[in-house]
C-alpha positions as CSV (number, residue, x, y, z in Angstrom):
1,M,-32.8,-77.8,98.1
2,E,-29.2,-76.1,99.8
3,R,-28.4,-75.7,95.8
4,V,-31.4,-74.1,95.2
5,A,-31.5,-72.0,98.2
6,S,-28.0,-70.7,97.7
7,V,-28.9,-69.7,93.8
8,I,-31.9,-67.7,95.5
9,S,-29.6,-66.3,97.9
10,E,-27.4,-65.2,95.3
11,Y,-30.1,-63.5,93.3
12,I,-31.4,-61.6,96.1
13,S,-27.8,-60.0,97.1
14,A,-26.8,-59.0,93.6
15,F,-30.2,-56.5,93.9
16,R,-29.8,-55.3,97.3
17,L,-29.7,-51.4,97.7
18,P,-26.3,-50.0,98.5
19,K,-26.7,-48.1,102.5
20,V,-27.9,-44.9,102.2
21,E,-26.8,-42.2,104.8
22,F,-28.4,-39.1,105.5
23,F,-25.8,-36.6,103.2
24,D,-26.8,-39.0,100.2
25,V,-29.8,-37.7,100.5
26,V,-28.9,-34.4,100.7
27,E,-26.3,-34.5,97.5
28,I,-29.4,-36.0,95.9
29,L,-31.5,-33.4,96.4
30,I,-29.4,-30.6,95.8
31,L,-28.2,-32.4,92.4
32,A,-31.7,-32.4,91.2
33,F,-32.3,-28.9,92.5
34,I,-29.9,-27.6,90.1
35,L,-30.3,-29.6,87.2
36,Y,-34.4,-28.4,87.9
37,E,-33.3,-24.8,87.7
38,A,-30.7,-25.3,84.8
39,M,-33.5,-26.8,82.6
40,V,-35.8,-23.7,83.3
41,W,-33.0,-21.7,82.5
42,V,-32.4,-23.4,79.3
43,K,-36.1,-23.3,78.5
44,N,-36.7,-19.6,79.0
45,T,-33.6,-18.3,76.2
46,R,-32.1,-18.9,73.1
47,A,-29.9,-22.2,74.6
48,W,-33.0,-24.1,74.1
49,A,-32.9,-24.0,70.4
50,I,-29.4,-24.8,70.3
51,V,-29.9,-27.7,73.3
52,K,-32.5,-28.8,70.4
53,G,-29.8,-28.6,67.3
54,L,-26.9,-30.4,69.5
55,A,-29.5,-33.0,70.3
56,I,-30.0,-33.6,66.4
57,V,-25.9,-33.5,66.0
58,L,-25.6,-36.2,69.0
59,V,-28.0,-38.1,67.4
60,F,-26.6,-38.3,63.9
61,M,-23.2,-39.0,65.7
62,A,-24.5,-42.2,67.4
63,V,-25.7,-43.6,63.8
64,A,-22.0,-42.4,62.6
65,V,-20.8,-44.5,65.5
66,L,-22.9,-47.3,65.0
67,F,-22.0,-47.5,61.6
68,N,-18.3,-46.9,62.1
69,M,-17.9,-44.2,59.9
70,T,-14.4,-42.9,60.9
71,T,-14.3,-39.9,58.6
72,I,-17.2,-38.2,60.2
73,I,-16.1,-39.2,63.9
74,W,-12.7,-38.0,62.9
75,L,-14.2,-35.0,61.8
76,A,-16.5,-34.6,64.7
77,K,-13.5,-34.8,67.7
78,S,-11.4,-32.4,65.6
79,L,-13.9,-29.8,65.9
80,F,-15.5,-30.5,69.1
81,T,-13.1,-27.6,70.8
82,I,-13.8,-25.3,68.4
83,I,-18.1,-25.7,68.4
84,S,-17.8,-25.7,72.2
85,L,-16.0,-22.4,72.4
86,A,-19.0,-21.2,69.4
87,V,-21.4,-22.3,71.7
88,I,-20.0,-20.1,74.6
89,V,-19.7,-17.1,72.5
90,A,-23.1,-17.6,71.0
91,L,-24.7,-17.8,74.9
92,Q,-22.2,-15.4,76.2
93,P,-25.3,-12.8,77.2
94,E,-27.3,-16.0,78.6
95,I,-24.5,-17.1,80.6
96,R,-23.5,-13.6,82.1
97,R,-27.2,-13.1,83.2
98,L,-27.3,-16.5,84.8
99,I,-24.2,-15.6,87.0
100,E,-25.8,-12.3,87.7
101,E,-29.3,-13.9,89.0
102,L,-27.5,-16.9,90.7
103,G,-25.6,-13.7,92.9
104,Q,-29.2,-12.1,93.6
105,T,-30.7,-15.3,94.5
106,N,-31.9,-16.1,97.7
107,F,-31.2,-19.7,98.1
108,I,-32.8,-20.6,101.5
109,S,-36.0,-18.9,100.1
110,A,-35.6,-21.1,97.1
111,L,-35.1,-24.2,98.7
112,I,-38.0,-24.0,101.3
113,K,-40.7,-22.9,98.7
114,L,-39.6,-23.2,95.0
115,E,-41.6,-20.5,92.6
116,D,-44.5,-21.2,91.2
117,R,-44.2,-20.9,87.3
118,K,-47.2,-21.3,85.0
119,E,-47.3,-21.4,81.6
120,E,-49.7,-19.2,79.8
121,G,-52.1,-20.7,77.8
122,R,-53.2,-19.1,74.4
123,F,-54.6,-15.9,74.5
124,S,-58.9,-15.9,74.8
125,D,-61.2,-14.5,72.4
126,K,-61.8,-11.6,74.8
127,T,-57.9,-10.9,74.5
128,L,-58.1,-10.8,70.6
129,N,-61.4,-8.7,70.1
130,E,-59.5,-6.2,72.4
131,I,-55.9,-6.0,70.5
132,I,-58.3,-5.4,66.8
133,V,-60.1,-2.8,68.7
134,A,-57.3,-0.9,70.0
135,S,-55.4,-1.4,66.4
136,Y,-58.1,0.2,64.4
137,E,-58.7,3.1,67.2
138,M,-55.2,4.2,67.4
139,G,-54.7,3.4,63.4
140,R,-58.1,6.2,63.1
141,V,-56.1,8.8,65.3
142,K,-52.6,7.7,63.9
143,T,-50.8,6.8,67.0
144,G,-47.8,4.2,66.3
145,A,-48.2,1.2,68.0
146,L,-46.0,-2.1,68.0
147,I,-48.2,-5.0,69.8
148,V,-45.5,-8.4,70.1
149,I,-47.9,-11.7,70.4
150,E,-46.1,-14.7,72.5
151,H,-46.2,-18.0,70.7
152,D,-44.1,-20.7,71.7
153,S,-40.7,-19.4,71.9
154,P,-40.6,-17.3,75.2
155,L,-39.7,-13.5,74.9
156,G,-38.1,-13.0,78.3
157,E,-34.6,-11.5,77.0
158,Y,-36.7,-8.7,75.0
159,E,-39.3,-8.5,78.0
160,R,-36.7,-7.6,80.1
161,T,-35.5,-4.9,78.2
162,G,-38.5,-3.0,79.0
163,I,-40.8,-1.9,82.1
164,A,-43.1,-5.0,83.5
165,V,-46.8,-4.0,83.5
166,D,-48.6,-7.4,84.1
167,A,-52.1,-6.4,83.6
168,V,-55.1,-7.9,81.8
169,V,-55.1,-7.0,77.8
170,T,-57.4,-4.1,77.3
171,S,-58.1,-2.0,74.3
172,Q,-58.1,0.8,76.7
173,L,-55.2,-0.3,78.3
174,L,-53.0,-0.5,74.8
175,I,-54.3,2.8,73.6
176,N,-53.2,4.4,76.9
177,I,-49.8,2.4,76.9
178,F,-49.1,4.6,73.2
179,E,-50.6,7.3,73.1
180,H,-48.1,10.4,72.7
181,N,-46.4,11.7,75.2
182,T,-46.8,9.1,77.9
183,P,-43.8,7.4,79.5
184,L,-44.8,3.6,78.1
185,H,-45.2,5.0,74.8
186,D,-41.6,4.1,73.3
187,G,-40.9,0.9,72.1
188,A,-42.8,-2.5,71.8
189,V,-45.8,-3.9,73.9
190,I,-45.4,-7.9,74.9
191,V,-48.4,-9.9,75.3
192,R,-48.2,-13.1,77.0
193,G,-51.4,-15.3,76.8
194,D,-54.2,-13.1,78.4
195,R,-51.7,-10.6,79.5
196,V,-49.5,-7.6,78.9
197,A,-46.1,-8.6,80.2
198,A,-43.9,-5.7,79.4
199,A,-43.9,-2.3,77.9
200,T,-41.1,0.0,76.4
201,C,-39.4,-3.3,75.1
202,Y,-36.6,-3.0,72.5
203,L,-36.6,-5.4,69.3
204,P,-33.7,-6.4,67.0
205,L,-33.9,-4.6,63.3
206,S,-34.1,-6.7,60.6
207,D,-31.7,-6.2,57.8
208,Q,-33.9,-7.6,54.9
209,R,-33.4,-5.5,52.1
210,T,-36.0,-7.0,50.3
211,L,-38.5,-4.3,52.5
212,S,-40.1,-1.4,51.4
213,K,-37.7,1.9,51.8
214,D,-40.9,3.7,53.1
215,L,-41.0,1.4,56.0
216,G,-40.0,2.8,59.6
217,T,-37.8,1.4,62.6
218,R,-41.3,0.3,63.9
219,H,-41.9,-1.8,60.9
220,R,-38.1,-3.1,61.0
221,A,-38.4,-3.9,64.7
222,A,-41.3,-6.1,64.1
223,V,-40.2,-8.1,61.2
224,G,-37.2,-8.4,63.0
225,I,-38.5,-10.1,66.0
226,S,-40.5,-12.2,63.9
227,E,-37.0,-13.5,62.3
228,N,-35.9,-14.7,65.6
229,T,-39.1,-15.9,67.0
230,D,-42.5,-17.5,66.1
231,S,-44.1,-14.5,67.7
232,M,-46.7,-12.3,66.0
233,T,-46.4,-8.6,65.7
234,V,-49.1,-6.1,65.0
235,V,-47.8,-2.5,64.0
236,V,-50.1,0.2,63.6
237,S,-48.3,3.0,61.2
238,E,-48.3,6.5,63.2
239,E,-47.6,8.4,59.2
240,T,-50.6,6.2,57.4
241,G,-52.5,4.7,60.6
242,K,-53.0,1.4,58.5
243,V,-52.4,-2.0,60.7
244,S,-50.0,-4.9,59.5
245,V,-48.6,-7.7,61.0
246,A,-45.4,-9.7,60.9
247,Y,-44.8,-12.8,61.3
248,G,-42.0,-16.0,60.3
249,G,-40.2,-13.0,58.6
250,E,-43.2,-11.4,56.6
251,L,-44.6,-8.1,56.4
252,Y,-48.6,-8.2,55.6
253,R,-49.5,-4.8,55.2
254,A,-52.3,-2.8,55.4
255,L,-54.8,-5.4,56.6
256,D,-58.3,-4.9,57.8
257,A,-60.0,-6.3,61.0
258,A,-61.1,-9.5,59.1
259,E,-57.9,-10.2,58.2
260,L,-56.0,-9.2,61.0
261,R,-58.2,-11.5,63.1
262,E,-57.6,-14.4,60.7
263,K,-53.8,-13.8,61.2
264,L,-54.5,-13.7,64.8
265,E,-56.3,-17.3,65.2
266,M,-53.4,-18.6,63.4
267,I,-51.2,-18.5,66.6
268,Q,-54.2,-18.5,68.9
269,D,-54.4,-22.3,68.6
270,K,-58.0,-22.2,69.5
271,K,-59.5,-26.2,69.1
272,V,-63.1,-25.7,67.8
273,K,-65.0,-28.7,68.7
274,D,-68.4,-30.0,66.7
275,K,-70.6,-32.5,68.1
276,K,-70.6,-34.7,65.2
277,F,-67.0,-33.4,63.6
278,G,-69.0,-33.1,60.2
279,F,-68.1,-29.4,60.2
280,L,-64.4,-29.6,60.7
281,K,-64.2,-32.3,57.8
282,K,-66.2,-30.4,55.4
283,E,-63.8,-27.2,56.1
284,A,-60.6,-29.6,55.7
285,E,-62.3,-30.7,52.5
286,K,-62.6,-27.2,50.8
287,T,-60.3,-25.7,48.0
288,D,-58.4,-22.5,48.6
289,E,-60.6,-21.0,46.0
290,E,-63.8,-22.1,47.8
291,K,-62.6,-20.7,51.0
292,L,-61.7,-17.4,49.3
293,E,-65.2,-17.0,47.9
294,E,-66.9,-17.6,51.1
295,A,-64.5,-15.1,52.6
296,K,-65.7,-12.6,50.6
297,A,-69.5,-12.9,50.2
298,R,-69.1,-12.9,54.7
299,A,-67.4,-9.6,54.0
300,E,-70.2,-8.2,51.6
301,E,-73.0,-9.6,54.0
302,K,-71.1,-7.8,56.7
303,Q,-70.7,-4.5,54.5
304,R,-74.6,-4.8,53.6
305,K,-75.7,-4.8,57.6
306,K,-73.8,-1.4,58.0
307,L,-75.7,0.3,55.3
308,P,-79.2,1.9,56.1
309,K,-82.4,-0.6,55.0
310,K,-83.3,1.8,51.7
311,Y,-79.7,0.5,50.5
312,T,-79.8,-2.9,51.3
313,K,-83.2,-2.8,49.7
314,K,-82.1,-1.0,46.3
315,V,-79.1,-3.7,46.3
316,K,-81.5,-6.9,46.5
317,Q,-83.4,-5.6,44.1
318,E,-80.6,-4.9,41.2
319,E,-79.2,-8.4,42.0
320,N,-82.5,-9.8,41.3
321,E,-83.0,-8.1,38.3
322,G,-79.4,-8.8,37.2
323,K,-80.6,-12.6,38.2
324,T,-83.7,-12.5,35.6
325,D,-82.0,-10.9,32.9
326,S,-79.2,-13.6,32.8
327,Q,-82.1,-16.2,32.7
328,S,-84.0,-14.4,30.0
């Protein structure tokens, strides 16, 4: 019995917690706060993509160490200093901005009450409709516009180049922003969720040589931001009034309202639910040709509804006559 009791006491003493003092708790809270702020800062800058890339490299290096790949390990050790300097140079603007923000931060208020950060969800159908209406209204009067819609990649660094707006997206607001001779008409508008985050924002220009020479700075800026982020940009040409979309480094020119809606729904990430899920299954099984035919049929049906009744009757009569001729 004495031996069993001694073993149990040794086992319990091995898992005994160390003595925790007041300053240990303070130190843990400070480190947790710094780590949290660093993670938020990394997520809202280009450093997030670099961190993900470094994570992949570290996983690859762990595999190399596991299988004792000496050459790869030697190369990694030799290039470690160069890679570290390259990362610092690449993040130089973000590091400078972080130091400036640290100098402007009120640490007491930050510790007492953390800033309430909410991740904006995807935009609603109302926002989608407002963007479409504003785009074609501006296209009708040939008012140039540049509307950047945020997706997964944060656009904070581009937002800081403009003027904060933080207003609900409406067609009237967008039209007024891009109206000629107004203070906010020059530059791009950034839409986050259902709100206009900022206006007069500067965007990087694309250096693609494949782009048409008749495209101006507005279209090149739209392609440029789509090359650097996964955002979608709606462009209204000031010369022609045509509406285009830039996404994934590609420019889709002269879209109609149905095509623009289809593009915006791509990044809306709206989950359509059906009671029996049969509709979704049938849609997934359809081929691209069938979907194209259905889209053409819907477009023709919409066009018929816009025509007066006497014209729609005439069209139906012509279709019936064509069917009878084919049957005969």
